[in-house]
Each structure stands twice: as C-alpha cells, then as structure tokens.
C-alpha positions in Angstrom: 0.0 0.0 0.0 1.1 3.5 -0.7 0.8 6.3 1.9 2.0 9.9 2.0 1.8 12.8 4.5 1.5 16.4 3.7 2.4 18.7 6.6 0.3 21.8 6.3 -1.5 24.1 8.7 -3.0 26.7 6.3 -4.3 26.3 2.8 -4.0 29.6 0.9 -6.1 30.9 -2.0 -4.1 31.8 -5.1 -4.5 35.5 -4.2 -2.5 34.9 -1.0 -5.4 35.0 1.5 -5.8 32.2 4.1 -8.5 29.9 2.7 -8.5 27.1 5.3 -7.0 26.4 8.7 -6.5 23.0 10.3 -5.9 22.9 14.0 -3.0 20.8 15.6 -5.8 18.3 16.5 -6.9 17.9 12.8 -10.1 20.0 13.1 -10.9 22.2 10.0 -11.6 25.7 11.4 -14.2 27.7 9.4 -13.2 31.2 8.3 -16.2 32.7 10.1 -17.8 31.4 13.3 -20.8 32.9 15.1 -23.0 31.5 17.8 -24.9 32.9 20.8 -27.1 31.4 23.5 -29.2 34.3 25.0 -31.7 34.5 27.9 -33.9 37.3 29.3 -32.3 37.6 32.7 -34.1 39.7 35.4 -36.7 39.7 38.1 -38.4 36.3 38.2 -41.8 36.1 36.7 -43.9 36.4 33.6 -43.5 39.5 31.5 -45.8 40.7 28.6 -44.3 41.9 25.3 -46.4 43.9 22.9 -46.3 43.6 19.1 -43.3 45.6 17.7 -41.3 45.0 20.9 -38.6 42.4 20.9 -38.1 39.7 23.5 -35.6 41.2 25.9 -32.7 38.8 25.6 -30.4 40.9 27.7 -27.8 38.3 28.7 -25.4 36.2 26.6 -24.9 32.9 28.3 -22.4 31.5 25.7 -20.8 32.6 22.5 -18.4 31.5 19.9 -16.5 33.4 17.3 -18.0 36.8 16.7 -21.3 35.8 18.3 -21.1 38.1 21.3 -20.6 41.1 19.0 -23.2 39.9 16.5 -26.0 40.0 19.2 -27.0 43.3 20.8 -28.2 43.0 24.4 -29.7 46.5 24.2 -31.8 46.0 20.9 -32.2 42.3 21.5 -31.3 41.6 17.9 -28.8 39.4 16.0 -27.0 40.6 12.9 -25.7 38.0 10.5 -22.0 38.5 10.0 -21.9 36.9 6.5 -24.1 35.2 3.9 -24.7 31.7 5.3 -26.9 28.9 6.5 -28.0 29.6 10.1 -29.7 27.6 12.8 -32.2 29.7 14.9 -34.0 28.3 17.9 -36.3 29.7 20.5 -37.9 28.0 23.5 -40.3 29.4 26.1 -43.5 28.7 28.1 -46.8 30.5 28.4 -48.3 31.2 31.8 -51.3 29.0 31.2 -52.2 26.4 28.5 -55.0 28.8 27.3 -52.4 31.5 26.5 -51.2 31.5 23.0 -47.5 32.2 22.4 -47.5 34.2 19.1 -43.8 34.6 18.7 -42.3 35.2 15.3 -38.8 35.6 13.9 -38.5 39.0 12.4 -35.9 39.5 9.7 -35.1 43.1 8.8 -38.3 44.2 10.5 -40.7 41.7 8.7 -42.1 38.6 10.3 -41.0 35.5 8.5 -44.1 33.5 9.6 -45.7 32.3 12.8 -42.3 30.8 13.5 -42.7 30.0 17.2 -46.5 29.9 17.5 -48.2 27.8 20.3 -51.8 27.1 20.8 -53.4 25.3 23.8 -50.1 24.3 25.2 -47.6 26.0 27.6 -44.7 25.0 25.3 -43.7 27.5 22.7 -40.7 27.3 20.3 -39.0 25.7 17.4 -35.7 25.3 15.7 -35.1 25.7 12.0 -32.4 26.6 9.4 -32.5 29.7 7.2 -30.3 31.2 4.5 -29.4 34.8 5.6 -27.6 37.6 3.8 -24.7 39.4 5.5 -26.1 42.2 7.6 -29.6 40.7 8.0 -31.0 41.7 11.4 -33.1 39.1 13.4 -35.2 39.5 16.5 -38.0 37.6 18.2 -41.3 39.6 18.7 -44.9 38.6 19.1 -47.5 39.1 16.4 -50.0 39.7 19.2 -49.3 40.5 22.8 -47.6 37.5 24.4 -45.9 36.7 27.7 -42.6 35.0 28.5 -41.0 33.8 31.7 -37.7 35.3 32.8 -35.5 34.4 35.8 -32.8 36.0 37.8 -30.4 33.1 37.4 -27.8 32.6 34.7 -27.4 29.3 32.9 -27.1 26.5 33.9 -30.3 26.7 35.8 -33.4 24.5 35.9 -35.4 27.7 36.6 -34.9 29.2 33.1 -37.5 28.4 30.5 -36.8 31.0 27.9 -33.8 31.1 25.5 -32.8 31.6 21.9 -29.8 30.5 19.9 -28.4 32.0 16.7 -25.7 29.9 15.1 -23.9 30.2 11.7 -23.7 26.6 10.4 -21.9 27.3 7.1 -20.8 30.4 5.3 -22.0 30.7 1.7 -19.7 32.3 -0.8 
C-alpha cells in the first residue's frame, strides 16, 4: 500500500489569503464562526411583550467566534456576520395552557411567519435553518401581545424556560 503525508496548517487561495486552517488536532476551522445562546435575565416572573417590541434577551450565556458582538443585548437583535446557513431556535413557556404564544422571527423588520406559535399548550418554540444575507437583522417579537418567563439566574439553571440561539452553520460564498 502507498501512503503519503502532507504537513500543512493553512491552505491559501491563489490571491494569498488564508482559505482554510487546520488545528493541531486535525479540526478544520471555518473562516467565520458565530454562535450565541441568549436569555432574558431579570426579576423572576412572567412579562408581557407587545407587538413591535422584541423579546428582551439581555444576557449572553455563551458565545463562539463573533457571536457576542453579533448579538445586541440592548436592541435584542442578532446581525448575520456573513451570507450563510443559520440555525435559529427559541424556546419558552406561556403562563397557562390557554395563553397563545404568538412569537415570530423578524428578519429586517418583517415577520418570517408564525415561527414559534403555540396554541393550547404551555410549550412554545422551534428550531429551523434559514439562509441569511450578510447584515440581516433578526429578532423575536410577538405578532400579538404575548408573555414569556424570565428568571434572575444565569445558565445552567433548571429555573430558566426562555432562551434563543443564533448559530452560523456554514458560510455561503
């Protein structure tokens, strides 16, 4: 059998820019990485959010790459750092089973659909993938007044029921 070894850490494009990096453990490192896990941290209890107001994810519990700078804890919105395929998830609970959770993902100010809608269940949320353009701005807002549960604790905590994640899965060029 024939075998050969090529010792390389970076693979460069013909224009001289670094096109790929391989860690000393053999992991291919993407050029761009962005991930955040966010929670609405504050006084424990249910809070109501009106249409046009974004769910107040004011605390970043974890981040990777540019994630912490891609998410604003003052506007509660995520800005896509590049064109790519993203995984977006949201999970929460309503105060009672009769309460509808009418949470939608807004992209550049427009509701994508009833992304995270719940009817006759306390569980609200979903995960899905979406192709985004560089600079697209995402936030979670209700299409009709809806409540969410927040807690004073950071993660990990079994008292937190509300979170969102925004993760770049793959850059598209």
